[in-house]
N, C-alpha and C positions, 0 to 999 in steps of 0.2 A: 086265303090271304090273311097274313098275320100282321097286325099293326103294333108297334112298340111306342109307348109314351116316352117322349124325350123331355117333357117338362112343359108346364104352362099350357096344357091342352094341345100341344103339337105331337104329331105321330109320324112315324116313318115305317115304310113297308119293310118288314124284317128280312125278307128274302133278298133285298137289295143291299143290305149292309155288308161291307167288306171288312171294315175295321172301326173300332171305337178306341180313340187314343187321347192322351192328355195333351193340351196345347203348349206345354212348357218347353219342349225341345226346339232347337233351331230348324231342323228339317221339317217339323210339323208347321212351324210358323211360316216357312217358305211355301209349303203346300197351301196353306190358308191364303197367303198373299197372292199366290198365282191364281187360285180359284176366284178371289175377289177381282183380280185384273181381267180374267176371262168371263166373269159374270156367272160363274157356276157355284158361287158360295151362297148358302142360305143361312141367314142369321136368325136363329130361333131362341135367342137369349133374352129378348124383351128388355134390352138395355143393361142386363146384368153381366157379371163377369163370365167369360167363357171358361167352362171347366171340362168340357168334352168336345172332341172333334170327331164327327162321324163321317167316314168316307164310304161312298156308295159305288156300286159297280158301273154306274154311268158317269163316273168321275165328278159327281157333285160332292161338295164338302158342306156339311151341316154343322153349325155351331150350336151347342146346347149349354145351358146353365146348370144342368144336372151333372153329378160326378160320373166319370166313366164307369166306375164300379156299379153305380145305380142303374145305368142304362144296360150294362152287360147282365146284371141280375134280372132285370125285366125281360131281356131277351131270353135268358136261360129259363126263367119261369114260364114263359110262353111256350118254349120248346117242350118243357116237362109236361105241360098241360095237354099237349097234343100226342103224347106217347101212349 
């Protein structure tokens, strides 16, 4: 079980991550709004600006204040450590 730090002490199970994207595009904004409406959005920004949107295989959407590249690098580093 690999956990990835997404900022401010929050972690996500690495095996469940499907995508890590920027929140700037209209389709991603729609995905986030739909998740909020359904109650499947997890806001892990601690009131800061959302910089990364993490989509999981269970259709949960996680908002993070860390840059998408930072989260992706942490995920990649975790995979490299296990090789």
